[in-house]
mmCIF file of the N, C-alpha and C atoms, coordinates in Angstrom:
data_MODEL
# 
_entry.id   MODEL 
# 
loop_
_atom_site.group_PDB 
_atom_site.id 
_atom_site.type_symbol 
_atom_site.label_atom_id 
_atom_site.label_alt_id 
_atom_site.label_comp_id 
_atom_site.label_asym_id 
_atom_site.label_entity_id 
_atom_site.label_seq_id 
_atom_site.pdbx_PDB_ins_code 
_atom_site.Cartn_x 
_atom_site.Cartn_y 
_atom_site.Cartn_z 
_atom_site.occupancy 
_atom_site.B_iso_or_equiv 
_atom_site.pdbx_formal_charge 
_atom_site.auth_seq_id 
_atom_site.auth_comp_id 
_atom_site.auth_asym_id 
_atom_site.auth_atom_id 
_atom_site.pdbx_PDB_model_num 
ATOM 1   N N  . MET A 1 1  ? 1.033   -1.377 0.025   1.00 0.00 ? 1  MET A N  1 
ATOM 2   C CA . MET A 1 1  ? -0.135  -0.075 -0.043  1.00 0.00 ? 1  MET A CA 1 
ATOM 3   C C  . MET A 1 1  ? 0.746   1.142  0.217   1.00 0.00 ? 1  MET A C  1 
ATOM 4   N N  . PRO A 1 2  ? 0.594   2.157  -1.095  1.00 0.00 ? 2  PRO A N  1 
ATOM 5   C CA . PRO A 1 2  ? 2.027   3.385  -0.811  1.00 0.00 ? 2  PRO A CA 1 
ATOM 6   C C  . PRO A 1 2  ? 1.414   4.049  0.132   1.00 0.00 ? 2  PRO A C  1 
ATOM 7   N N  . TYR A 1 3  ? 2.458   5.208  0.814   1.00 0.00 ? 3  TYR A N  1 
ATOM 8   C CA . TYR A 1 3  ? 2.331   5.977  1.409   1.00 0.00 ? 3  TYR A CA 1 
ATOM 9   C C  . TYR A 1 3  ? 1.496   7.776  0.890   1.00 0.00 ? 3  TYR A C  1 
ATOM 10  N N  . VAL A 1 4  ? 0.622   7.930  2.080   1.00 0.00 ? 4  VAL A N  1 
ATOM 11  C CA . VAL A 1 4  ? 0.260   9.186  1.333   1.00 0.00 ? 4  VAL A CA 1 
ATOM 12  C C  . VAL A 1 4  ? 0.416   10.343 2.556   1.00 0.00 ? 4  VAL A C  1 
ATOM 13  N N  . THR A 1 5  ? 0.587   11.022 2.425   1.00 0.00 ? 5  THR A N  1 
ATOM 14  C CA . THR A 1 5  ? 1.612   12.649 3.290   1.00 0.00 ? 5  THR A CA 1 
ATOM 15  C C  . THR A 1 5  ? -0.169  12.738 3.303   1.00 0.00 ? 5  THR A C  1 
ATOM 16  N N  . SER A 1 6  ? 0.262   13.551 4.300   1.00 0.00 ? 6  SER A N  1 
ATOM 17  C CA . SER A 1 6  ? -1.252  14.490 4.807   1.00 0.00 ? 6  SER A CA 1 
ATOM 18  C C  . SER A 1 6  ? -1.646  15.516 3.969   1.00 0.00 ? 6  SER A C  1 
ATOM 19  N N  . VAL A 1 7  ? -0.488  15.961 2.845   1.00 0.00 ? 7  VAL A N  1 
ATOM 20  C CA . VAL A 1 7  ? -1.154  16.758 2.123   1.00 0.00 ? 7  VAL A CA 1 
ATOM 21  C C  . VAL A 1 7  ? -2.024  16.180 0.987   1.00 0.00 ? 7  VAL A C  1 
ATOM 22  N N  . GLU A 1 8  ? -1.453  15.201 0.426   1.00 0.00 ? 8  GLU A N  1 
ATOM 23  C CA . GLU A 1 8  ? -2.208  14.500 -0.422  1.00 0.00 ? 8  GLU A CA 1 
ATOM 24  C C  . GLU A 1 8  ? -3.322  14.157 0.136   1.00 0.00 ? 8  GLU A C  1 
ATOM 25  N N  . ARG A 1 9  ? -3.656  13.870 1.185   1.00 0.00 ? 9  ARG A N  1 
ATOM 26  C CA . ARG A 1 9  ? -4.780  13.269 2.249   1.00 0.00 ? 9  ARG A CA 1 
ATOM 27  C C  . ARG A 1 9  ? -6.063  14.534 2.184   1.00 0.00 ? 9  ARG A C  1 
ATOM 28  N N  . LEU A 1 10 ? -5.294  15.598 2.157   1.00 0.00 ? 10 LEU A N  1 
ATOM 29  C CA . LEU A 1 10 ? -6.342  16.772 2.268   1.00 0.00 ? 10 LEU A CA 1 
ATOM 30  C C  . LEU A 1 10 ? -6.952  17.233 1.151   1.00 0.00 ? 10 LEU A C  1 
ATOM 31  N N  . ALA A 1 11 ? -5.955  16.971 0.357   1.00 0.00 ? 11 ALA A N  1 
ATOM 32  C CA . ALA A 1 11 ? -6.042  17.120 -1.413  1.00 0.00 ? 11 ALA A CA 1 
ATOM 33  C C  . ALA A 1 11 ? -7.265  16.209 -1.889  1.00 0.00 ? 11 ALA A C  1 
ATOM 34  N N  . ILE A 1 12 ? -7.025  15.062 -1.494  1.00 0.00 ? 12 ILE A N  1 
ATOM 35  C CA . ILE A 1 12 ? -8.005  14.209 -1.794  1.00 0.00 ? 12 ILE A CA 1 
ATOM 36  C C  . ILE A 1 12 ? -9.523  14.320 -1.253  1.00 0.00 ? 12 ILE A C  1 
ATOM 37  N N  . GLN A 1 13 ? -9.473  15.216 0.080   1.00 0.00 ? 13 GLN A N  1 
ATOM 38  C CA . GLN A 1 13 ? -10.386 15.531 0.540   1.00 0.00 ? 13 GLN A CA 1 
ATOM 39  C C  . GLN A 1 13 ? -11.384 16.550 -0.070  1.00 0.00 ? 13 GLN A C  1 
ATOM 40  N N  . ARG A 1 14 ? -10.486 17.738 -0.025  1.00 0.00 ? 14 ARG A N  1 
ATOM 41  C CA . ARG A 1 14 ? -11.043 18.863 -1.024  1.00 0.00 ? 14 ARG A CA 1 
ATOM 42  C C  . ARG A 1 14 ? -11.780 18.317 -2.260  1.00 0.00 ? 14 ARG A C  1 
ATOM 43  N N  . GLY A 1 15 ? -10.904 17.647 -2.950  1.00 0.00 ? 15 GLY A N  1 
ATOM 44  C CA . GLY A 1 15 ? -11.248 17.141 -4.180  1.00 0.00 ? 15 GLY A CA 1 
ATOM 45  C C  . GLY A 1 15 ? -12.571 16.314 -4.333  1.00 0.00 ? 15 GLY A C  1 
ATOM 46  N N  . MET A 1 16 ? -13.156 15.334 -2.982  1.00 0.00 ? 16 MET A N  1 
ATOM 47  C CA . MET A 1 16 ? -14.600 15.029 -3.110  1.00 0.00 ? 16 MET A CA 1 
ATOM 48  C C  . MET A 1 16 ? -15.292 15.805 -2.381  1.00 0.00 ? 16 MET A C  1 
ATOM 49  N N  . GLN A 1 17 ? -14.858 17.044 -1.887  1.00 0.00 ? 17 GLN A N  1 
ATOM 50  C CA . GLN A 1 17 ? -15.759 17.725 -1.295  1.00 0.00 ? 17 GLN A CA 1 
ATOM 51  C C  . GLN A 1 17 ? -16.515 18.680 -2.746  1.00 0.00 ? 17 GLN A C  1 
ATOM 52  N N  . GLN A 1 18 ? -15.496 18.960 -3.123  1.00 0.00 ? 18 GLN A N  1 
ATOM 53  C CA . GLN A 1 18 ? -16.034 20.100 -4.382  1.00 0.00 ? 18 GLN A CA 1 
ATOM 54  C C  . GLN A 1 18 ? -16.707 19.138 -5.573  1.00 0.00 ? 18 GLN A C  1 
ATOM 55  N N  . GLY A 1 19 ? -16.437 17.761 -5.679  1.00 0.00 ? 19 GLY A N  1 
ATOM 56  C CA . GLY A 1 19 ? -16.903 16.490 -6.679  1.00 0.00 ? 19 GLY A CA 1 
ATOM 57  C C  . GLY A 1 19 ? -18.184 16.272 -6.124  1.00 0.00 ? 19 GLY A C  1 
ATOM 58  N N  . MET A 1 20 ? -18.817 16.443 -4.656  1.00 0.00 ? 20 MET A N  1 
ATOM 59  C CA . MET A 1 20 ? -19.900 16.268 -4.232  1.00 0.00 ? 20 MET A CA 1 
ATOM 60  C C  . MET A 1 20 ? -20.655 17.907 -4.327  1.00 0.00 ? 20 MET A C  1 
ATOM 61  N N  . GLN A 1 21 ? -20.243 18.954 -4.260  1.00 0.00 ? 21 GLN A N  1 
ATOM 62  C CA . GLN A 1 21 ? -20.804 19.797 -4.213  1.00 0.00 ? 21 GLN A CA 1 
ATOM 63  C C  . GLN A 1 21 ? -21.123 20.218 -5.942  1.00 0.00 ? 21 GLN A C  1 
ATOM 64  N N  . GLN A 1 22 ? -20.402 19.726 -6.633  1.00 0.00 ? 22 GLN A N  1 
ATOM 65  C CA . GLN A 1 22 ? -20.724 19.919 -7.995  1.00 0.00 ? 22 GLN A CA 1 
ATOM 66  C C  . GLN A 1 22 ? -22.156 19.062 -8.028  1.00 0.00 ? 22 GLN A C  1 
ATOM 67  N N  . GLY A 1 23 ? -21.792 17.851 -7.506  1.00 0.00 ? 23 GLY A N  1 
ATOM 68  C CA . GLY A 1 23 ? -23.306 16.551 -7.946  1.00 0.00 ? 23 GLY A CA 1 
ATOM 69  C C  . GLY A 1 23 ? -24.417 17.479 -7.723  1.00 0.00 ? 23 GLY A C  1 
ATOM 70  N N  . LEU A 1 24 ? -24.241 18.093 -6.271  1.00 0.00 ? 24 LEU A N  1 
ATOM 71  C CA . LEU A 1 24 ? -25.272 18.910 -5.424  1.00 0.00 ? 24 LEU A CA 1 
ATOM 72  C C  . LEU A 1 24 ? -26.279 19.927 -6.657  1.00 0.00 ? 24 LEU A C  1 
ATOM 73  N N  . GLU A 1 25 ? -25.396 20.472 -6.798  1.00 0.00 ? 25 GLU A N  1 
ATOM 74  C CA . GLU A 1 25 ? -25.798 21.748 -7.902  1.00 0.00 ? 25 GLU A CA 1 
ATOM 75  C C  . GLU A 1 25 ? -26.448 20.904 -9.115  1.00 0.00 ? 25 GLU A C  1 
ATOM 76  N N  . GLN A 1 26 ? -25.509 20.024 -9.710  1.00 0.00 ? 26 GLN A N  1 
ATOM 77  C CA . GLN A 1 26 ? -26.204 19.732 -11.078 1.00 0.00 ? 26 GLN A CA 1 
ATOM 78  C C  . GLN A 1 26 ? -27.333 18.781 -10.696 1.00 0.00 ? 26 GLN A C  1 
ATOM 79  N N  . GLY A 1 27 ? -27.593 18.095 -9.715  1.00 0.00 ? 27 GLY A N  1 
ATOM 80  C CA . GLY A 1 27 ? -28.674 17.424 -9.152  1.00 0.00 ? 27 GLY A CA 1 
ATOM 81  C C  . GLY A 1 27 ? -30.676 18.720 -8.765  1.00 0.00 ? 27 GLY A C  1 
ATOM 82  N N  . ARG A 1 28 ? -29.787 19.498 -8.474  1.00 0.00 ? 28 ARG A N  1 
ATOM 83  C CA . ARG A 1 28 ? -31.067 20.772 -8.258  1.00 0.00 ? 28 ARG A CA 1 
ATOM 84  C C  . ARG A 1 28 ? -31.514 21.698 -9.346  1.00 0.00 ? 28 ARG A C  1 
ATOM 85  N N  . LEU A 1 29 ? -30.308 21.587 -10.353 1.00 0.00 ? 29 LEU A N  1 
ATOM 86  C CA . LEU A 1 29 ? -30.399 22.312 -11.282 1.00 0.00 ? 29 LEU A CA 1 
ATOM 87  C C  . LEU A 1 29 ? -31.223 20.965 -12.607 1.00 0.00 ? 29 LEU A C  1 
ATOM 88  N N  . GLU A 1 30 ? -31.006 19.748 -12.446 1.00 0.00 ? 30 GLU A N  1 
ATOM 89  C CA . GLU A 1 30 ? -31.730 18.757 -13.347 1.00 0.00 ? 30 GLU A CA 1 
ATOM 90  C C  . GLU A 1 30 ? -33.569 18.738 -12.670 1.00 0.00 ? 30 GLU A C  1 
ATOM 91  N N  . GLY A 1 31 ? -33.217 19.046 -10.932 1.00 0.00 ? 31 GLY A N  1 
ATOM 92  C CA . GLY A 1 31 ? -34.688 18.996 -10.629 1.00 0.00 ? 31 GLY A CA 1 
ATOM 93  C C  . GLY A 1 31 ? -35.455 20.112 -11.021 1.00 0.00 ? 31 GLY A C  1 
ATOM 94  N N  . LYS A 1 32 ? -35.117 21.413 -10.875 1.00 0.00 ? 32 LYS A N  1 
ATOM 95  C CA . LYS A 1 32 ? -35.769 22.494 -11.663 1.00 0.00 ? 32 LYS A CA 1 
ATOM 96  C C  . LYS A 1 32 ? -36.003 22.156 -13.281 1.00 0.00 ? 32 LYS A C  1 
ATOM 97  N N  . ILE A 1 33 ? -35.420 21.797 -13.784 1.00 0.00 ? 33 ILE A N  1 
ATOM 98  C CA . ILE A 1 33 ? -35.758 21.460 -15.239 1.00 0.00 ? 33 ILE A CA 1 
ATOM 99  C C  . ILE A 1 33 ? -37.151 20.533 -15.260 1.00 0.00 ? 33 ILE A C  1 
ATOM 100 N N  . GLU A 1 34 ? -36.653 19.357 -14.650 1.00 0.00 ? 34 GLU A N  1 
ATOM 101 C CA . GLU A 1 34 ? -38.093 18.742 -14.286 1.00 0.00 ? 34 GLU A CA 1 
ATOM 102 C C  . GLU A 1 34 ? -39.167 18.951 -13.952 1.00 0.00 ? 34 GLU A C  1 
ATOM 103 N N  . GLY A 1 35 ? -39.230 19.902 -13.065 1.00 0.00 ? 35 GLY A N  1 
ATOM 104 C CA . GLY A 1 35 ? -40.312 20.456 -12.320 1.00 0.00 ? 35 GLY A CA 1 
ATOM 105 C C  . GLY A 1 35 ? -40.890 21.825 -13.256 1.00 0.00 ? 35 GLY A C  1 
ATOM 106 N N  . LEU A 1 36 ? -40.257 22.373 -14.078 1.00 0.00 ? 36 LEU A N  1 
ATOM 107 C CA . LEU A 1 36 ? -40.416 22.937 -14.757 1.00 0.00 ? 36 LEU A CA 1 
ATOM 108 C C  . LEU A 1 36 ? -41.144 22.613 -16.023 1.00 0.00 ? 36 LEU A C  1 
ATOM 109 N N  . GLU A 1 37 ? -40.509 21.552 -16.081 1.00 0.00 ? 37 GLU A N  1 
ATOM 110 C CA . GLU A 1 37 ? -40.988 21.203 -17.667 1.00 0.00 ? 37 GLU A CA 1 
ATOM 111 C C  . GLU A 1 37 ? -42.629 20.027 -17.479 1.00 0.00 ? 37 GLU A C  1 
ATOM 112 N N  . ARG A 1 38 ? -42.828 20.067 -16.075 1.00 0.00 ? 38 ARG A N  1 
ATOM 113 C CA . ARG A 1 38 ? -43.682 19.163 -15.896 1.00 0.00 ? 38 ARG A CA 1 
ATOM 114 C C  . ARG A 1 38 ? -44.998 20.403 -15.764 1.00 0.00 ? 38 ARG A C  1 
ATOM 115 N N  . LEU A 1 39 ? -45.016 21.337 -15.054 1.00 0.00 ? 39 LEU A N  1 
ATOM 116 C CA . LEU A 1 39 ? -45.781 22.385 -15.413 1.00 0.00 ? 39 LEU A CA 1 
ATOM 117 C C  . LEU A 1 39 ? -46.036 22.819 -16.481 1.00 0.00 ? 39 LEU A C  1 
ATOM 118 N N  . LEU A 1 40 ? -44.781 23.177 -17.445 1.00 0.00 ? 40 LEU A N  1 
ATOM 119 C CA . LEU A 1 40 ? -45.580 23.323 -19.001 1.00 0.00 ? 40 LEU A CA 1 
ATOM 120 C C  . LEU A 1 40 ? -46.506 22.344 -19.396 1.00 0.00 ? 40 LEU A C  1 
ATOM 121 N N  . VAL A 1 41 ? -45.629 20.959 -19.420 1.00 0.00 ? 41 VAL A N  1 
ATOM 122 C CA . VAL A 1 41 ? -46.916 20.086 -20.329 1.00 0.00 ? 41 VAL A CA 1 
ATOM 123 C C  . VAL A 1 41 ? -48.234 19.823 -19.524 1.00 0.00 ? 41 VAL A C  1 
ATOM 124 N N  . LYS A 1 42 ? -48.412 20.200 -18.276 1.00 0.00 ? 42 LYS A N  1 
ATOM 125 C CA . LYS A 1 42 ? -49.779 20.249 -17.729 1.00 0.00 ? 42 LYS A CA 1 
ATOM 126 C C  . LYS A 1 42 ? -50.238 21.466 -18.212 1.00 0.00 ? 42 LYS A C  1 
ATOM 127 N N  . ARG A 1 43 ? -49.606 22.337 -18.291 1.00 0.00 ? 43 ARG A N  1 
ATOM 128 C CA . ARG A 1 43 ? -50.443 23.672 -18.729 1.00 0.00 ? 43 ARG A CA 1 
ATOM 129 C C  . ARG A 1 43 ? -50.770 23.895 -20.191 1.00 0.00 ? 43 ARG A C  1 
ATOM 130 N N  . PHE A 1 44 ? -49.719 23.254 -21.026 1.00 0.00 ? 44 PHE A N  1 
ATOM 131 C CA . PHE A 1 44 ? -49.965 23.674 -22.309 1.00 0.00 ? 44 PHE A CA 1 
ATOM 132 C C  . PHE A 1 44 ? -50.022 22.509 -23.217 1.00 0.00 ? 44 PHE A C  1 
ATOM 133 N N  . GLY A 1 45 ? -49.638 21.117 -22.650 1.00 0.00 ? 45 GLY A N  1 
ATOM 134 C CA . GLY A 1 45 ? -49.698 20.075 -23.479 1.00 0.00 ? 45 GLY A CA 1 
ATOM 135 C C  . GLY A 1 45 ? -47.521 19.543 -24.040 1.00 0.00 ? 45 GLY A C  1 
ATOM 136 N N  . PRO A 1 46 ? -47.988 18.947 -24.708 1.00 0.00 ? 46 PRO A N  1 
ATOM 137 C CA . PRO A 1 46 ? -46.422 18.503 -24.644 1.00 0.00 ? 46 PRO A CA 1 
ATOM 138 C C  . PRO A 1 46 ? -45.455 19.430 -25.556 1.00 0.00 ? 46 PRO A C  1 
ATOM 139 N N  . LEU A 1 47 ? -44.093 19.251 -25.239 1.00 0.00 ? 47 LEU A N  1 
ATOM 140 C CA . LEU A 1 47 ? -43.454 20.869 -25.702 1.00 0.00 ? 47 LEU A CA 1 
ATOM 141 C C  . LEU A 1 47 ? -42.669 19.771 -27.012 1.00 0.00 ? 47 LEU A C  1 
ATOM 142 N N  . ASP A 1 48 ? -42.623 20.873 -27.804 1.00 0.00 ? 48 ASP A N  1 
ATOM 143 C CA . ASP A 1 48 ? -41.748 20.506 -29.097 1.00 0.00 ? 48 ASP A CA 1 
ATOM 144 C C  . ASP A 1 48 ? -40.437 20.717 -28.948 1.00 0.00 ? 48 ASP A C  1 
ATOM 145 N N  . GLU A 1 49 ? -39.377 20.140 -29.962 1.00 0.00 ? 49 GLU A N  1 
ATOM 146 C CA . GLU A 1 49 ? -38.031 19.734 -29.238 1.00 0.00 ? 49 GLU A CA 1 
ATOM 147 C C  . GLU A 1 49 ? -37.152 21.305 -28.956 1.00 0.00 ? 49 GLU A C  1 
ATOM 148 N N  . ALA A 1 50 ? -37.548 22.283 -29.819 1.00 0.00 ? 50 ALA A N  1 
ATOM 149 C CA . ALA A 1 50 ? -37.192 23.587 -29.317 1.00 0.00 ? 50 ALA A CA 1 
ATOM 150 C C  . ALA A 1 50 ? -37.292 24.101 -27.726 1.00 0.00 ? 50 ALA A C  1 
ATOM 151 N N  . ALA A 1 51 ? -38.437 23.724 -27.181 1.00 0.00 ? 51 ALA A N  1 
ATOM 152 C CA . ALA A 1 51 ? -38.581 24.030 -26.089 1.00 0.00 ? 51 ALA A CA 1 
ATOM 153 C C  . ALA A 1 51 ? -37.695 23.151 -24.813 1.00 0.00 ? 51 ALA A C  1 
ATOM 154 N N  . CYS A 1 52 ? -37.973 21.863 -25.155 1.00 0.00 ? 52 CYS A N  1 
ATOM 155 C CA . CYS A 1 52 ? -37.078 21.314 -24.574 1.00 0.00 ? 52 CYS A CA 1 
ATOM 156 C C  . CYS A 1 52 ? -35.603 21.236 -24.709 1.00 0.00 ? 52 CYS A C  1 
ATOM 157 N N  . LYS A 1 53 ? -35.186 21.845 -25.406 1.00 0.00 ? 53 LYS A N  1 
ATOM 158 C CA . LYS A 1 53 ? -33.401 22.340 -26.064 1.00 0.00 ? 53 LYS A CA 1 
ATOM 159 C C  . LYS A 1 53 ? -33.572 23.590 -25.023 1.00 0.00 ? 53 LYS A C  1 
ATOM 160 N N  . ARG A 1 54 ? -34.221 24.381 -24.885 1.00 0.00 ? 54 ARG A N  1 
ATOM 161 C CA . ARG A 1 54 ? -34.189 25.805 -23.845 1.00 0.00 ? 54 ARG A CA 1 
ATOM 162 C C  . ARG A 1 54 ? -33.839 25.364 -22.432 1.00 0.00 ? 54 ARG A C  1 
ATOM 163 N N  . LEU A 1 55 ? -34.685 24.464 -22.215 1.00 0.00 ? 55 LEU A N  1 
ATOM 164 C CA . LEU A 1 55 ? -34.782 23.914 -20.463 1.00 0.00 ? 55 LEU A CA 1 
ATOM 165 C C  . LEU A 1 55 ? -33.811 23.427 -20.672 1.00 0.00 ? 55 LEU A C  1 
ATOM 166 N N  . ASP A 1 56 ? -33.051 22.387 -21.612 1.00 0.00 ? 56 ASP A N  1 
ATOM 167 C CA . ASP A 1 56 ? -31.677 21.704 -21.147 1.00 0.00 ? 56 ASP A CA 1 
ATOM 168 C C  . ASP A 1 56 ? -30.465 22.912 -21.282 1.00 0.00 ? 56 ASP A C  1 
ATOM 169 N N  . ARG A 1 57 ? -30.556 24.038 -21.892 1.00 0.00 ? 57 ARG A N  1 
ATOM 170 C CA . ARG A 1 57 ? -29.598 25.000 -21.831 1.00 0.00 ? 57 ARG A CA 1 
ATOM 171 C C  . ARG A 1 57 ? -29.551 26.127 -20.675 1.00 0.00 ? 57 ARG A C  1 
ATOM 172 N N  . ALA A 1 58 ? -30.993 26.144 -20.007 1.00 0.00 ? 58 ALA A N  1 
ATOM 173 C CA . ALA A 1 58 ? -31.081 27.497 -19.320 1.00 0.00 ? 58 ALA A CA 1 
ATOM 174 C C  . ALA A 1 58 ? -30.204 27.485 -17.807 1.00 0.00 ? 58 ALA A C  1 
ATOM 175 N N  . THR A 1 59 ? -29.890 28.472 -17.783 1.00 0.00 ? 59 THR A N  1 
ATOM 176 C CA . THR A 1 59 ? -29.174 28.566 -15.967 1.00 0.00 ? 59 THR A CA 1 
ATOM 177 C C  . THR A 1 59 ? -30.465 28.800 -14.768 1.00 0.00 ? 59 THR A C  1 
ATOM 178 N N  . PRO A 1 60 ? -30.099 28.293 -13.752 1.00 0.00 ? 60 PRO A N  1 
ATOM 179 C CA . PRO A 1 60 ? -30.942 28.170 -12.857 1.00 0.00 ? 60 PRO A CA 1 
ATOM 180 C C  . PRO A 1 60 ? -31.912 29.434 -12.620 1.00 0.00 ? 60 PRO A C  1 
ATOM 181 N N  . GLU A 1 61 ? -31.234 30.897 -12.923 1.00 0.00 ? 61 GLU A N  1 
ATOM 182 C CA . GLU A 1 61 ? -32.172 31.773 -12.634 1.00 0.00 ? 61 GLU A CA 1 
ATOM 183 C C  . GLU A 1 61 ? -33.105 32.074 -14.062 1.00 0.00 ? 61 GLU A C  1 
ATOM 184 N N  . GLN A 1 62 ? -32.861 31.358 -15.194 1.00 0.00 ? 62 GLN A N  1 
ATOM 185 C CA . GLN A 1 62 ? -33.759 31.541 -16.107 1.00 0.00 ? 62 GLN A CA 1 
ATOM 186 C C  . GLN A 1 62 ? -34.773 30.701 -15.680 1.00 0.00 ? 62 GLN A C  1 
ATOM 187 N N  . LEU A 1 63 ? -34.550 29.523 -15.361 1.00 0.00 ? 63 LEU A N  1 
ATOM 188 C CA . LEU A 1 63 ? -35.403 28.157 -15.027 1.00 0.00 ? 63 LEU A CA 1 
ATOM 189 C C  . LEU A 1 63 ? -36.518 28.870 -13.966 1.00 0.00 ? 63 LEU A C  1 
ATOM 190 N N  . ASP A 1 64 ? -35.912 29.820 -12.879 1.00 0.00 ? 64 ASP A N  1 
ATOM 191 C CA . ASP A 1 64 ? -36.811 30.931 -12.025 1.00 0.00 ? 64 ASP A CA 1 
ATOM 192 C C  . ASP A 1 64 ? -37.604 31.345 -12.505 1.00 0.00 ? 64 ASP A C  1 
ATOM 193 N N  . CYS A 1 65 ? -36.968 32.252 -13.517 1.00 0.00 ? 65 CYS A N  1 
ATOM 194 C CA . CYS A 1 65 ? -37.863 33.398 -14.101 1.00 0.00 ? 65 CYS A CA 1 
ATOM 195 C C  . CYS A 1 65 ? -38.831 32.379 -14.677 1.00 0.00 ? 65 CYS A C  1 
ATOM 196 N N  . TRP A 1 66 ? -38.804 31.784 -15.752 1.00 0.00 ? 66 TRP A N  1 
ATOM 197 C CA . TRP A 1 66 ? -40.079 30.981 -16.465 1.00 0.00 ? 66 TRP A CA 1 
ATOM 198 C C  . TRP A 1 66 ? -40.891 30.459 -15.702 1.00 0.00 ? 66 TRP A C  1 
ATOM 199 N N  . THR A 1 67 ? -40.818 29.961 -14.596 1.00 0.00 ? 67 THR A N  1 
ATOM 200 C CA . THR A 1 67 ? -41.638 29.135 -13.615 1.00 0.00 ? 67 THR A CA 1 
ATOM 201 C C  . THR A 1 67 ? -42.414 30.003 -13.261 1.00 0.00 ? 67 THR A C  1 
ATOM 202 N N  . ASP A 1 68 ? -42.276 31.306 -12.723 1.00 0.00 ? 68 ASP A N  1 
ATOM 203 C CA . ASP A 1 68 ? -42.752 32.515 -12.422 1.00 0.00 ? 68 ASP A CA 1 
ATOM 204 C C  . ASP A 1 68 ? -43.850 33.105 -13.209 1.00 0.00 ? 68 ASP A C  1 
ATOM 205 N N  . ARG A 1 69 ? -43.525 32.762 -14.680 1.00 0.00 ? 69 ARG A N  1 
ATOM 206 C CA . ARG A 1 69 ? -44.426 33.267 -15.606 1.00 0.00 ? 69 ARG A CA 1 
ATOM 207 C C  . ARG A 1 69 ? -45.251 32.636 -16.435 1.00 0.00 ? 69 ARG A C  1 
ATOM 208 N N  . ILE A 1 70 ? -45.354 31.054 -15.831 1.00 0.00 ? 70 ILE A N  1 
ATOM 209 C CA . ILE A 1 70 ? -46.221 29.785 -15.928 1.00 0.00 ? 70 ILE A CA 1 
ATOM 210 C C  . ILE A 1 70 ? -47.982 30.437 -15.910 1.00 0.00 ? 70 ILE A C  1 
ATOM 211 N N  . GLN A 1 71 ? -47.874 31.002 -14.768 1.00 0.00 ? 71 GLN A N  1 
ATOM 212 C CA . GLN A 1 71 ? -49.203 31.384 -14.483 1.00 0.00 ? 71 GLN A CA 1 
ATOM 213 C C  . GLN A 1 71 ? -50.075 32.092 -15.699 1.00 0.00 ? 71 GLN A C  1 
ATOM 214 N N  . GLU A 1 72 ? -48.957 33.562 -15.667 1.00 0.00 ? 72 GLU A N  1 
ATOM 215 C CA . GLU A 1 72 ? -49.882 34.230 -16.624 1.00 0.00 ? 72 GLU A CA 1 
ATOM 216 C C  . GLU A 1 72 ? -49.676 34.252 -17.908 1.00 0.00 ? 72 GLU A C  1 
ATOM 217 N N  . ALA A 1 73 ? -48.832 33.358 -18.716 1.00 0.00 ? 73 ALA A N  1 
ATOM 218 C CA . ALA A 1 73 ? -48.505 33.054 -19.804 1.00 0.00 ? 73 ALA A CA 1 
ATOM 219 C C  . ALA A 1 73 ? -49.676 32.527 -20.665 1.00 0.00 ? 73 ALA A C  1 
ATOM 220 N N  . ALA A 1 74 ? -49.946 32.817 -21.910 1.00 0.00 ? 74 ALA A N  1 
ATOM 221 C CA . ALA A 1 74 ? -51.027 32.514 -22.579 1.00 0.00 ? 74 ALA A CA 1 
ATOM 222 C C  . ALA A 1 74 ? -50.425 31.210 -23.253 1.00 0.00 ? 74 ALA A C  1 
ATOM 223 N N  . THR A 1 75 ? -48.823 31.034 -23.620 1.00 0.00 ? 75 THR A N  1 
ATOM 224 C CA . THR A 1 75 ? -48.788 30.116 -24.902 1.00 0.00 ? 75 THR A CA 1 
ATOM 225 C C  . THR A 1 75 ? -46.723 29.630 -24.021 1.00 0.00 ? 75 THR A C  1 
ATOM 226 N N  . VAL A 1 76 ? -46.839 28.721 -24.329 1.00 0.00 ? 76 VAL A N  1 
ATOM 227 C CA . VAL A 1 76 ? -45.208 28.000 -24.190 1.00 0.00 ? 76 VAL A CA 1 
ATOM 228 C C  . VAL A 1 76 ? -44.197 29.254 -24.214 1.00 0.00 ? 76 VAL A C  1 
ATOM 229 N N  . ASN A 1 77 ? -44.632 29.903 -25.477 1.00 0.00 ? 77 ASN A N  1 
ATOM 230 C CA . ASN A 1 77 ? -43.434 31.300 -26.037 1.00 0.00 ? 77 ASN A CA 1 
ATOM 231 C C  . ASN A 1 77 ? -43.536 32.095 -25.159 1.00 0.00 ? 77 ASN A C  1 
ATOM 232 N N  . ALA A 1 78 ? -44.850 32.570 -24.876 1.00 0.00 ? 78 ALA A N  1 
ATOM 233 C CA . ALA A 1 78 ? -45.045 33.194 -23.872 1.00 0.00 ? 78 ALA A CA 1 
ATOM 234 C C  . ALA A 1 78 ? -44.223 33.190 -22.353 1.00 0.00 ? 78 ALA A C  1 
ATOM 235 N N  . VAL A 1 79 ? -44.139 31.649 -22.062 1.00 0.00 ? 79 VAL A N  1 
ATOM 236 C CA . VAL A 1 79 ? -43.315 31.600 -20.848 1.00 0.00 ? 79 VAL A CA 1 
ATOM 237 C C  . VAL A 1 79 ? -41.886 32.214 -21.109 1.00 0.00 ? 79 VAL A C  1 
ATOM 238 N N  . PHE A 1 80 ? -40.973 31.809 -22.080 1.00 0.00 ? 80 PHE A N  1 
ATOM 239 C CA . PHE A 1 80 ? -39.686 32.041 -22.594 1.00 0.00 ? 80 PHE A CA 1 
ATOM 240 C C  . PHE A 1 80 ? -39.465 33.568 -23.077 1.00 0.00 ? 80 PHE A C  1 
ATOM 241 N N  . GLU A 1 81 ? -40.037 34.157 -23.609 1.00 0.00 ? 81 GLU A N  1 
ATOM 242 C CA . GLU A 1 81 ? -40.188 35.533 -23.569 1.00 0.00 ? 81 GLU A CA 1 
ATOM 243 C C  . GLU A 1 81 ? -39.384 35.866 -23.083 1.00 0.00 ? 81 GLU A C  1 
ATOM 244 N N  . GLU A 1 82 ? -38.267 37.320 -23.471 1.00 0.00 ? 82 GLU A N  1 
ATOM 245 C CA . GLU A 1 82 ? -37.875 38.192 -22.823 1.00 0.00 ? 82 GLU A CA 1 
ATOM 246 C C  . GLU A 1 82 ? -38.623 39.353 -22.480 1.00 0.00 ? 82 GLU A C  1 
ATOM 247 N N  . HIS A 1 83 ? -38.533 39.791 -21.200 1.00 0.00 ? 83 HIS A N  1 
ATOM 248 C CA . HIS A 1 83 ? -39.309 41.287 -20.632 1.00 0.00 ? 83 HIS A CA 1 
ATOM 249 C C  . HIS A 1 83 ? -38.653 42.344 -20.847 1.00 0.00 ? 83 HIS A C  1 
# 
């Protein structure tokens, strides 16, 4: 078994913590996308490919903004429009 120095051990721990944090952030983003997609389908019916691509490329801030617009929007495109 190779010897691992305390510096190497700390680096490994930091790397693991960063990986876990990135995984949590990715999971939150995927959850927001899934939740918004569900709401859009329930309100407007099946989504076209363009809408699905927009969801996949969206930032968390965009997803929050679009989620807020669902109730007032008359169409899927109105949800995605810039105001």
